[in-house]
C-alpha positions in Angstrom: 0.0 0.0 0.0 2.9 2.4 0.9 4.7 1.7 -2.4 1.5 2.4 -4.3 1.1 5.8 -2.6 4.7 6.7 -3.3 4.4 5.8 -6.9 1.3 8.0 -7.2 3.0 10.9 -5.6 6.0 10.6 -7.9 3.8 10.5 -11.0 1.9 13.6 -9.8 5.3 15.4 -9.1 6.6 14.5 -12.5 3.4 15.7 -14.1 3.6 19.0 -12.3 7.2 19.4 -13.3 6.2 18.7 -16.9 3.5 21.3 -16.8 6.0 23.9 -15.6 8.5 22.9 -18.3 5.8 23.0 -21.0 4.5 26.4 -19.8 8.1 27.8 -19.6 8.9 26.4 -23.1 5.8 28.0 -24.6 6.5 31.3 -22.9 10.1 31.2 -24.2 8.9 30.5 -27.8 6.9 33.7 -27.5 9.4 35.8 -25.6 12.9 34.6 -26.7 12.9 36.3 -30.2 11.9 39.6 -28.6 14.6 39.1 -25.9 17.3 38.3 -28.5 16.2 41.3 -30.5 16.4 43.6 -27.5 19.9 42.3 -26.6 21.1 42.8 -30.2 19.7 46.3 -30.3 21.4 47.1 -27.0 24.8 45.7 -27.9 25.2 47.0 -31.5 24.4 50.7 -30.9 27.2 53.2 -30.4 27.0 53.3 -26.6 29.8 52.9 -24.1 27.7 50.3 -22.3 27.3 48.1 -25.4 29.4 45.0 -26.2 30.4 46.3 -29.6 31.5 49.8 -28.5 35.1 48.9 -27.9 35.1 47.0 -31.2 33.8 50.1 -32.9 36.2 52.5 -31.1 39.4 50.5 -31.5 38.9 48.0 -34.3 40.4 44.7 -33.0 40.4 43.0 -36.4 43.9 42.9 -38.0 43.6 44.7 -41.3 46.1 44.4 -44.1 46.8 46.5 -47.1 48.2 44.5 -50.0 49.5 46.6 -52.9 50.3 45.2 -56.4 52.2 47.5 -58.8 52.1 47.4 -62.6 55.8 47.5 -63.6 56.1 49.0 -67.1 58.2 46.7 -69.3 58.5 48.9 -72.5 58.4 52.6 -71.5 60.5 53.7 -74.6 58.2 51.9 -76.9 55.1 53.5 -75.3 56.7 56.9 -76.2 56.8 55.7 -79.8 53.1 54.9 -79.9 53.3 51.2 -79.1 51.0 49.2 -76.9 51.9 49.3 -73.1 53.2 46.1 -71.6 53.1 45.6 -67.8 53.9 42.9 -65.3 52.3 42.7 -61.9 54.7 43.0 -58.9 53.8 42.2 -55.3 52.0 42.0 -53.1 53.7 44.5 -50.8 51.8 44.0 -47.6 51.2 46.5 -44.8 49.6 46.0 -41.4 46.9 48.7 -41.1 46.1 50.2 -37.7 42.9 52.2 -37.1 41.7 54.0 -34.0 39.1 56.7 -33.3 39.8 59.9 -31.5 37.9 63.1 -30.7 34.8 61.0 -30.0 32.0 63.4 -29.1 28.4 62.5 -28.4 26.0 65.1 -29.6 22.5 66.0 -28.4 20.8 64.8 -31.6 21.6 61.1 -31.2 24.8 61.3 -33.2 28.5 60.9 -32.4 31.4 62.6 -34.1 34.9 61.2 -34.5 38.1 61.2 -36.4 39.6 57.8 -37.4 43.3 57.7 -37.8 45.2 55.2 -39.9 48.8 54.1 -39.9 50.7 51.4 -41.8 53.6 49.1 -41.1 55.4 47.0 -43.7 55.2 43.2 -43.3 58.2 41.6 -45.1 57.1 38.1 -44.1 53.8 38.5 -45.9 55.2 40.4 -48.9 56.6 39.2 -52.2 59.4 41.7 -52.4 60.9 44.6 -50.4 60.1 48.3 -50.2 63.5 48.9 -51.7 62.4 47.2 -55.0 62.4 49.5 -58.0 59.3 49.9 -60.2 59.0 51.6 -63.5 55.9 53.8 -63.3 54.3 56.7 -65.3 55.5 60.1 -63.9 52.1 61.2 -62.7 53.2 64.8 -62.1 54.6 65.2 -65.7 51.8 63.4 -67.5 49.0 64.9 -65.5 50.3 68.4 -65.8 50.8 67.9 -69.5 47.2 66.7 -70.0 45.9 69.5 -67.8 47.6 72.0 -70.2 46.4 70.3 -73.4 44.1 73.2 -74.3 46.6 75.9 -73.1 48.6 78.3 -75.3 51.5 76.8 -77.2 53.9 79.3 -75.6 53.0 77.9 -72.1 53.5 74.4 -73.3 57.0 75.2 -74.7 57.9 76.8 -71.3 56.6 73.6 -69.6 58.7 71.4 -71.9 61.8 73.5 -71.2 61.1 73.3 -67.4 60.7 69.5 -67.6 64.0 69.2 -69.5 65.8 71.5 -67.0 64.5 69.6 -64.0 65.3 66.2 -65.7 61.7 65.2 -65.7 60.5 62.4 -68.0 57.3 60.7 -68.8 58.3 57.5 -66.9 60.3 57.1 -63.7 62.1 54.4 -61.9 61.3 54.6 -58.1 61.3 52.4 -55.1 58.1 50.9 -53.7 58.6 53.1 -50.6 59.0 56.3 -52.6 55.9 55.5 -54.7 53.9 54.7 -51.6 54.9 57.3 -49.1 56.5 60.0 -51.1 59.7 61.4 -52.7 61.2 64.8 -53.2 60.5 66.2 -56.7 61.8 69.6 -58.0 58.8 69.8 -60.3 56.5 69.7 -57.3 58.3 72.5 -55.6 58.2 74.5 -58.9 54.4 73.9 -59.3 53.7 74.8 -55.7 55.7 78.0 -56.1 53.9 79.3 -59.2 50.6 77.4 -59.0 50.1 76.9 -55.3 46.5 75.6 -55.7 47.2 73.0 -58.4 48.3 70.1 -56.1 47.5 69.5 -52.4 51.0 68.1 -51.9 53.3 70.6 -50.2 56.2 68.2 -49.4 56.8 64.8 -50.8 54.6 63.3 -53.5 53.4 59.7 -53.0 50.2 57.8 -53.9 49.5 56.9 -50.2 51.4 59.7 -48.6 48.1 61.4 -47.4 46.8 58.2 -45.8 49.6 57.3 -43.4 49.3 58.8 -39.9 46.3 60.8 -41.1 42.5 60.7 -40.6 39.7 60.1 -43.1 37.8 63.2 -42.2 35.3 64.1 -39.5 32.4 61.6 -39.5 29.2 62.3 -37.7 27.0 59.2 -37.5 23.8 58.2 -35.7 24.3 56.1 -32.5 20.9 54.3 -32.6 20.4 54.9 -28.8 17.3 57.2 -29.2 16.3 56.3 -32.8 17.3 52.8 -33.8 16.0 53.2 -37.4 19.1 55.3 -38.4 21.7 53.4 -36.5 25.3 53.8 -38.0 24.1 56.0 -40.8 26.2 59.0 -41.7 24.7 62.3 -40.8 27.6 64.5 -42.0 31.2 64.2 -43.2 33.4 67.1 -42.6 30.4 69.1 -41.6 28.4 68.6 -44.9 25.6 66.3 -45.7 26.6 66.1 -49.4 29.8 66.7 -51.4 30.3 68.9 -54.4 32.6 66.7 -56.5 30.1 65.5 -59.0 27.5 66.7 -61.4 24.2 65.5 -59.9 22.6 65.6 -56.5 22.2 61.8 -56.4 26.0 61.3 -57.0 26.9 63.9 -54.4 24.7 62.4 -51.6 26.5 60.9 -48.6 24.5 57.7 -48.1 24.9 54.7 -45.8 27.3 54.2 -43.0 31.0 55.0 -42.5 31.8 51.5 -43.7 32.4 49.7 -40.4 29.1 48.5 -39.1 25.6 48.3 -40.5 22.0 48.0 -39.1 21.2 44.5 -37.7 18.6 42.0 -38.8 19.6 41.9 -42.5 17.7 39.9 -45.1 18.7 38.9 -48.7 16.9 42.0 -49.8 19.2 44.2 -47.8 22.2 46.1 -49.3 25.4 47.5 -47.9 25.8 51.2 -48.6 28.7 53.3 -47.2 30.5 56.6 -47.9 34.2 56.2 -49.0 36.3 59.4 -48.6 39.1 57.8 -50.7 36.7 57.3 -53.6 34.9 60.6 -52.8 31.5 58.9 -53.2 29.0 56.6 -51.7 29.0 52.9 -52.8 26.4 50.2 -52.6 27.1 46.5 -52.4 24.4 43.9 -53.1 23.6 40.5 -51.5 25.1 37.4 -53.2 24.8 34.3 -51.0 24.7 32.9 -47.5 27.9 31.5 -45.9 29.6 30.5 -42.7 32.7 32.1 -41.2 34.3 30.2 -38.2 30.9 28.8 -37.3 29.1 32.2 -37.6 26.4 32.5 -40.3 27.1 35.3 -42.8 25.7 37.1 -45.8 28.1 37.9 -48.6 27.8 41.2 -50.3 29.6 42.1 -53.5 29.9 45.0 -55.9 27.1 45.1 -58.6 28.1 45.3 -62.2 26.9 48.9 -62.3 29.3 50.2 -59.6 31.7 51.8 -62.1 29.5 51.7 -65.1 29.3 54.8 -67.2 26.2 56.9 -67.7 25.3 55.2 -71.0 25.2 51.7 -69.4 23.7 52.9 -66.1 22.0 56.4 -66.3 22.2 57.1 -62.5 26.0 57.2 -62.9 25.8 60.1 -65.4 26.6 62.5 -62.6 30.1 60.9 -62.3 30.9 61.8 -65.9 32.7 62.9 -68.1 33.0 59.1 -68.7 35.0 56.9 -70.9 34.5 53.2 -71.4 32.2 51.5 -68.9 33.9 50.0 -65.8 36.1 52.9 -64.8 35.2 56.0 -62.8 36.7 59.4 -63.4 37.9 60.8 -60.0 39.7 63.8 -61.4 37.3 66.2 -59.8 38.3 65.1 -56.3 42.0 64.4 -57.1 43.4 67.8 -58.1 42.0 67.5 -61.6 44.6 64.8 -62.5 43.2 62.3 -65.1 42.9 59.5 -62.5 40.3 56.7 -62.7 39.1 54.0 -60.3 38.2 50.5 -61.4 38.3 46.9 -60.3 41.7 45.2 -60.5 42.8 44.3 -64.0 39.7 46.1 -65.3 37.6 43.2 -64.1 33.9 43.8 -64.8 34.8 46.6 -67.3 34.6 47.0 -71.0 37.0 44.4 -72.5 38.7 47.0 -74.6 40.4 48.5 -71.5 42.2 45.2 -70.6 42.9 44.5 -74.3 44.7 47.9 -74.7 47.4 46.9 -72.2 49.4 43.7 -72.4 49.8 41.7 -69.1 46.3 42.1 -67.7 44.2 39.0 -66.8 40.9 39.9 -65.0 39.1 37.1 -63.2 36.4 37.1 -60.4 38.3 34.9 -58.0 41.2 37.3 -57.6 39.8 40.6 -58.5 36.3 40.9 -57.1 35.5 42.5 -53.7 33.3 41.1 -51.0 32.1 41.7 -47.4 30.9 38.9 -45.2 28.4 40.3 -42.6 26.8 38.6 -39.6 23.2 39.4 -40.6 21.8 39.4 -37.1 24.2 42.1 -35.8 25.4 43.8 -39.0 29.0 43.4 -38.0 31.6 42.4 -40.7 33.3 39.1 -40.1 35.5 38.9 -43.1 36.1 41.4 -45.9 38.3 42.1 -48.9 37.9 45.4 -50.7 39.9 45.7 -53.9 40.3 48.7 -56.1 42.7 49.8 -58.9 44.1 53.3 -59.6 44.6 54.2 -63.3 46.1 57.1 -65.2 44.8 58.3 -68.5 47.9 59.2 -70.7 48.3 60.5 -74.2 50.6 62.6 -76.3 50.1 66.4 -75.8 51.1 68.5 -78.8 53.8 71.0 -77.7 55.0 69.1 -74.7 57.9 66.9 -76.0 58.1 64.6 -72.9 54.8 63.0 -74.0 56.3 61.8 -77.3 53.8 59.8 -79.4 51.9 58.2 -76.6 48.6 56.7 -77.8 45.6 57.5 -75.6 45.3 54.7 -73.1 44.0 54.2 -69.5 47.2 52.8 -67.9 46.9 50.9 -64.6 49.3 52.1 -61.9 48.5 49.7 -59.1 45.7 47.8 -57.4 45.3 47.3 -53.7 43.2 45.2 -51.4 42.2 46.0 -47.8 41.4 42.8 -46.0 40.5 41.8 -42.5 38.9 38.9 -40.6 37.7 38.7 -37.0 39.9 36.3 -35.0 41.2 35.3 -31.5 39.5 36.4 -28.3 37.3 39.0 -30.1 35.9 36.3 -32.3 35.3 33.9 -29.4 33.5 36.6 -27.3 31.4 37.6 -30.3 30.5 33.9 -31.0 29.7 33.2 -27.4 27.5 36.2 -26.6 25.9 37.0 -29.9 25.7 33.6 -31.7 26.0 30.7 -29.2 23.8 32.1 -26.4 20.9 33.0 -28.8 21.2 29.5 -30.4 21.1 27.8 -27.0 18.0 29.8 -26.0 16.4 29.0 -29.3 16.9 25.2 -28.9 16.2 25.2 -25.2 12.6 26.5 -25.6 11.7 23.5 -27.8 13.5 21.0 -25.6 11.6 22.3 -22.6 8.3 22.1 -24.4 8.9 18.6 -25.6 10.3 17.3 -22.3 7.3 19.0 -20.5 4.8 17.2 -22.7 6.6 13.9 -22.1 6.5 14.3 -18.3 2.8 15.3 -18.5 2.1 11.9 -20.0 3.5 10.0 -16.9 0.6 10.6 -14.5 -1.9 9.9 -17.3 -0.3 6.6 -18.1 0.0 5.7 -14.4 -3.7 6.4 -13.9 -4.7 4.3 -16.9 -2.6 1.3 -15.8 -4.0 1.4 -12.2 -7.6 1.5 -13.4 -7.2 -1.9 -15.3 -7.6 -4.5 -12.4 -10.4 -2.6 -10.8 -12.4 -2.6 -14.0 -11.9 -6.4 -14.3 -13.1 -7.1 -10.8 -16.3 -5.1 -11.4 -17.4 -7.1 -14.5 -20.8 -9.1 -14.0 -20.9 -12.9 -14.0 -17.5 -13.4 -12.3 -16.7 -16.0 -9.5 -18.0 -14.0 -6.5 -21.4 -12.7 -5.6 -22.1 -9.2 -4.3 -21.9 -10.5 -0.7 -18.5 -12.0 -1.4 -19.8 -15.7 -1.0 -18.8 -18.4 -3.5 -21.1 -18.5 -6.5 -23.0 -21.8 -7.1 -21.7 -21.6 -10.7 -18.1 -21.7 -9.7 -17.6 -25.5 -10.3 -19.4 -25.3 -13.6 -17.2 -22.5 -14.8 -14.0 -24.2 -13.7 -15.0 -27.5 -15.4 -15.9 -25.6 -18.5 -12.6 -23.8 -18.6 -10.8 -27.2 -18.2 -12.9 -28.6 -21.1 -14.5 -31.4 -19.0 -18.3 -32.4 -19.4 -20.4 -31.2 -16.5 -23.7 -32.4 -15.1 -25.6 -30.7 -12.4 -26.1 -32.6 -9.2 -29.6 -33.4 -8.1 
């Protein structure tokens, strides 16, 4: 009797526990998505109390700048009107350090900051040294010549004489370090003396001289603390909400973020838009596919075919013109009027005539396309590789002897890739708090609900099993009478069950 009571109490206790688990699981199914969303919103906004704030302030991801130069093989033949021939040299790899300073929180739910960048050469990751010599177009000579194309012949002759006196030629042989970070040039000093507003360079001239130990301008972005709908979007850059480099309001608009974080809860219909001070414009990347990075689900975004398309192919880009072939963007208006163009490396995704005009170019999507892998729940980049090519339009200018008989051509100078991937302790913290914990909660709610339902069945099964014998004893016509005395039919029933003939006694 005691064991029967204990079993009944245990069944009731398990049923009660199952009820609690089932209720808790059901509540979690309703509440967990909202809780996760609130936690994500809390931790991705620009707030000193959020998990991602230190990541935003001092980017922990190791970034690398890989530079590939196009070494000119036949400079003398180019001067005679022959097709340029180049060979790719590199990569020359630099560790890129970024940190924000002058962080100021404003009353209108925005924060202003300057982001500084510095670079350190990484010999062990490079294929070559900074002391390597590269034959490159003399940008100062060829750009100045083209800028004077429509000038008076007398001024061109003076320029030719000045070039000769200073020993300037159309092509130069410089080290990687000089091309990157600057070199002394007497022509630059002369231009700054008589035309002080022509070039922004006041000391050494180098393609990356302005980037090292400098900032990318004053960004003011929305924090998302008061109004989440505009989180990370740029409010102003250097105090303006649109630039004046281009020829349409649409092209001059500063859209998207500063290129470091985006709004969370992305879908395949989302796009990545950001303002790039180096390109002097906003860019938009589009969704390509889902992926996984170190166990973290990602969305991959890539450049659309229209990113550098000309106005004929893609009318909204008409504001970036005057344009040439599709696939290159004229950036002369924001680069001291020098005939410089941006494109994908090796003229990938551009009009084929551009790559065909230069020997030694081999565009392919695996090596030359750019991508960003974003964790869609938080909008934080996990892995990225942004690749761009800098090109110079060159041609013979009548009256300036140094340009010889150069045929018009868009000549690639170099291409570079900025890459970074989350790793180490930062990756582990991110995975644990923003991926693993939400996943555990997601599965726990269904486990609790299923386990609760199973436990709820235990008292039901126990009750059914214990009702069986009682029901059998209560059936009519069995061996006992209501008063508990033996039935007169008992012998007959027993004999019948044994299969023996029976005869009632008189």
